[in-house]
N, C-alpha and C positions, 0 to 999 in steps of 0.2 A: 332416541333412546340410548344409543351408544355414547353420545356426549354426556347424557345424565349419569350413566353408569360410570363413565370415566371420572366425572367430577366427584361422585360418591367415593370411588376408590382412592382418589387423592386425599379426601377428607379423612377416611379411615387410616390411610398410611400416615398422615400427619399426626393423628392422635396416638398411633402406635409409637412413632418416634418420640413424641413428648413423654409417653409413659416410660419408655426405655431410658430416657434421660433422667427421669425422676428416680428410677431405680438405683442410679449411680449417685449415692448421696453421702460422701464423706462429710465431716463436720465443717462449718466455717463460713465466713464471708464478711464483706464490708462494702458500703456503697457511698459514693459522694453525691452531690446535688444533681449531677447530670446523668446518674445511672438510669438504665432502662429496665431494672430488675423486676419492677412490679408488673404483673400481667394484668391486662384489662379484663374485667369480668362483666358478664352480661346479667340480665335480670334473672331472678330465681327460677330454677327448673320446676316442672310440674311435679315430679316425684321427689319430694323434699326429704332430707334427712336432718332437718333443723326444726326444733320445737321451741316455741316461745311460751314462757310462763311468767307469773308475777314472782318477784324476789322480795316482796314486802314494801313498806312505805317508809319514807323518811319522817323525821319529827314534824316537818312542815307539811306533810301529807302527800308528797310526790311519790308516785309508784315507781319502783325500779323494776326493770324487766331482766329476765335471764334467758339466755338462748342455749339450748342443748344441741350439740353437734355429735353425730354418731357416724361410724364408718363400718365397713364390711368385716373388719377383724375384731370387733368388740370394743374398740376404743371409743372414748366419750370425753368431750370437752364441754364445760359449762362456763359461759361468759356473761357477765352482767354489763348493762350499759352505764353503770356508775363506774367511772374511771376506766371503761373498756377493760374490765378486770377479769382475768382468768380465775374462776372460783375453784374449779376442780378439773382434774385431768386423770382419767382412769385408763390404765395401760396394763395389758396382760403380763404376768411373769412367765418364767420358762415352763411352768406347769399349766398355764392357761388361766390362772386366777387373776382377775383384774383388781388393782388397788389404785386409790387416789394418790398421785405422786407429787402434789403441790399443796403447800400450806394455804389455809384460807378460813373464811368464816361461813356460818350457815345461812345468814340472811343479810339484808341491807343494813339492819341495825348493828350487826357485828362490825361493819366497816365505818359506821358514822357515829357510834357512841363515844362517850368521853374517854374511856379507857383506850380504845383503839386510836383515837385522834392524838392522845398524849404519847403513846408508844410510837405511832406513825411508822409501821414497818413496810408499808407499800406492797402488801401481799398481792402478787399477781397483776398489779396495775400497769398501765402505760404511764411512764414518767415523762414529763415535759412541762413547759415548752423547751426547757433545757435540762436533760437528765444529768445527774451527778452534780458536781460543785462548781460554782463560779466564785473566785476569791473576792473577799471584801464586798460581796453582793453588788458588784458594779462592773461595767465594761464600757468601752468607748467604741463608737461605730460612726464613720463618716463625719468625724469631728464633734460628735455629740456624746456626752457621758450619760449613760442610763443607770439609774439606781434601782436596785431590786430589794426584795424582802430578805433580811438577814434571819433565816429560819434554821440555821445550823451554826451556832456560835456567831461569828462575824460574817459568815459566808452564806451564799444562796445554794439550796439543795433541791434538786428535782423540780425546779420551776417555781418554788416559793411556797407561801402559806396555803394557797389554793391552786395547786398545780393540776395537771391534766388527770391525776389520779383521784381528784375530789370534785369532778364535774360530771354531769350527765352528757353522754355522747348519743347521737342518733344512730340507731342500729337498723340494718335491713339485710335480709338474706340476699346473697348474690350467687351466681353460678360459678362453679370451679371444676376444672377437669379432674376427675378421679377423687372427688371428695366433697365435703360440705363446707360452706363458707358464710361468714358474717362480716359485713363492712360497717365500721363505726366512723362517724364524721363529727368533727367539733370545730366551731369557729371561735378562735381566741381573739378577742377584740384588741385593737390598738391600745396599748397602755396597760393591758391586763398583766398584773404582777410586775409592772414596770417595763415589759418588753415592747419594742416598737412594732407596728404593723398589724393589720388584720390578717391573721394566719389561719388558713383553712387546712386542717389536718385530717387525714384519712388513715385508718388502720384496718387491714383485712386479716382475719384469722381463718385459716383453712385447715381442716382435719382431713388428711388424705387416707385412702384405703391402704396405704403402706405405713400407717401409724406415724406419719409426720405431722407435726404442728407447725404450719408455715405462718409467719407474720410478715406482712408487707406494709410498709409505711409510705405515705406521700404527703407533701405539704406545699402550699403556695402562699405567697404574701403580696400585699400591695405596697409594701415599704421595706426597705432593706432591714433585715433582722438576723437573729441567730436562731438556730433550731438544732436540737439533738434529742431524738426520741429513742426510748428503749422499753423493754419488757422486764418486769421486776418480780417474776415468780421465784419463790423459794422451793427448790426441789428436794425431795427425799425419795430415792428410788426404791427404798424398802417399804414405803408407804408413809403418808403424812401422819405425824403423831407417833411414829414407831421408835423414836429415839434420835440420837445424834448421827451426823453424817461423816464422822471422822474416818470410818473404815471404807467409805466410798473411794474408789480408785479413779484418779483424774489424770488426763493428759491434756496439755495445752499446746497448741501449735503457735508458740510464741517464744522467740529468742530473747526478747527484751520486755521490760516493764517500765512504768513511770513511777519512780519513787515519790513519796509524799512527805510533807512536813508534819508537825505535831497537830495541825488542824486539818489533815487529810487533803491538802492542796498539793498538786504536783510541783516538784522543784524545777521542772523543765528538762531534766535529764532523761534520756532513754537508756536505761542501764541493762547490760547483759544479765540474764538470769543465771548464767553459769556460776557454780560454786556459791550459790545463795539458796535460802529456803524457798525461793520463788521459781526454782527449776522444776517445771512439770513437763519437760520435753519427752521424758519417758514416764510411763504410767506409774503412779505411786499413790498411796493413801493420802487423802486430804489432810489427815491429822499427823502425818509422818514428821513434819517439821514445824507444825503450827505453834509448838511451845518453845521453839528455839530462842536463845538469847540474841535477838536480832532487833536492831533499832526500828526497822521498817515494820516488823510485826508488832512492836510496842506501839508505834504511831497508829496503826490500824486496829489495835486490840485483836489481832488475828489477820487473816487475809481480807483486805478491803482495798484492792489495788487494780488498776487498769493494766492489762497486758497488751502489747503491740502484736496484733495478729500477723503472722508471716504472710507474704504475698502482696498482691496489688489490691489496694482499697478500691471498692467499686465492683470487684469481681467476686462472685460466690466461691468460697473456698473453706477448707476445714479450719475450725477454731478450737474445738474441744471434743473430748470423748470422756464419758463418765460411766463406770460400771459399778454394780452392787452385787456382790457374789452370792448372797443368800437367795435373792429373788431371780438372779440371772439377768436383770434388766440392764440394758445398755442405752445410753443417750448420746447421740452425736449432734454436735452443734456446728452449723455452717452459717456464714454471714458475709455480707458485703461491706460491713463496717471495718474501720481501721483498728478498733480496739474491742476488748472484752473485759468486763469488770468481774473479778472473782470476789464474792462476799460470802463469808462463812457464818452468817447469823450471829455476829458477835454481841449484839445488843438484845437478843431474845432472852427473856428472864423468867418465863413461865407464868407471867401475870396475865397473859391473854389466853382466853379459852376459845379454841378454834372449833372446827367442824367436829361434830359428835362429842363435844366437851373436852377435846384433847387440849392439853397444856403444851405450848410451844416454848421449850426451854433453850438454853444456850446451845447454839450450833445444831439445832434440830432441822435445819435446812440450809442449802447453799444457793446462791444466785450466780448465774452466768449472764451478765447483762451486756449484750452487744451494743456498741456505742462509738461515738467520737470521744476523744480524750477529754478528761475533766479540765475545766478552766481554759478551754481552747479560745474563747473570746478574748482572753488576756495573754494568749501565747501565740504570736504570729508564726512561730516556727512549728506549731502543731498543725495537723490537717484542718483546713478551714471549716467552720460551721456557719458561715455567712450565707444567707439566702436572699436573693434579689428579686424584685418584680420581674415576671417573665420567665423565671426559672422554676423548676420543680425539684424539690428534695425527694429523693427516693432511697429506700433502704429495704433490705430483705434479710430475714433470718429463718432458719429451719432447725427445729428440734426433732430429730428422727429417733424413734424408739424401736428396739429389737431385743432379742434375748441371746444369751450365750450359755454354753454348757458349764458345769462347775469347773472352777480353776483347779488344775492339778498341783 
């Protein structure tokens, strides 16, 4: 009996230490292929806080599923198996009222109809097999040149014409300490969209009782390939459909960024942000310098740039903090990735009708996409995105939500 009680005490102490560690959550992080950031998860618990429903059917009759995750603080995340897409995320404001803080659509038809496919905003989706851009839609690996779809001018964007955002993933509830979790799995076949190797990708979304949305990624391959996965939510902490995000205040834990050319391809330089509109080392409104006469802002039509997250890639660390004064909501981003892409909804034009009939106009949302750098397969001086058989790609990002009192 004493041995049994001792073992139980050790288990309880271990969970207490884990919970205490989770409470210390500055923004940030980056992971390489050898990182051990993803926590193994067991089968679903008996007392579930995950609900599965239908999200409608596609034109060819396939039913989409949507999973609702809830926590003890009134938070709610809804994720569909189409694109492993975060459809909505409800977070309380300083007065306790919950609002949806991500842009999205009401049903599967909203993500698959012609208007959405033409605009292609990637609302809330997992982007892959290679998130962001690959120049000239090609790269060489092991002496072989691989040609990809040119779906963004002459370049490849977010995996091609049918990237990970436009496929069905297999979802299942899994156990997670202090929250509710869904795991999505997808097998990307050798040659899909031009990429080599059969790549098995897994993404786990966890909504914790501390109002954290944790996203853990893993991938394995049977042939040398490249991989770069990210999450593409457009956030508006005042509430989706409430207007632009220019008054949101942003801090980035990044001393450098990767300048781009007129086609949004990195030039290869890691440029200091000091004395540029890209200096978010101290909190400032997103819109403070967005209209500046700056060549980089012209190239991106606003902010659409990768920032180099300070600290060691592969280690969870702060990447960003965003606040919205009226609601009091605060979002901290932590990641294991080497970079984070700030995108300010520069191509939203009001043509898409989102949830509850809302029109998403210019700069009605912002993205903070944790990632490896764009065009890394063609930039040997950038952190490598090569994944070999026998290795496991792992990456983790946490979006932690809280509230702050009114700013004086």
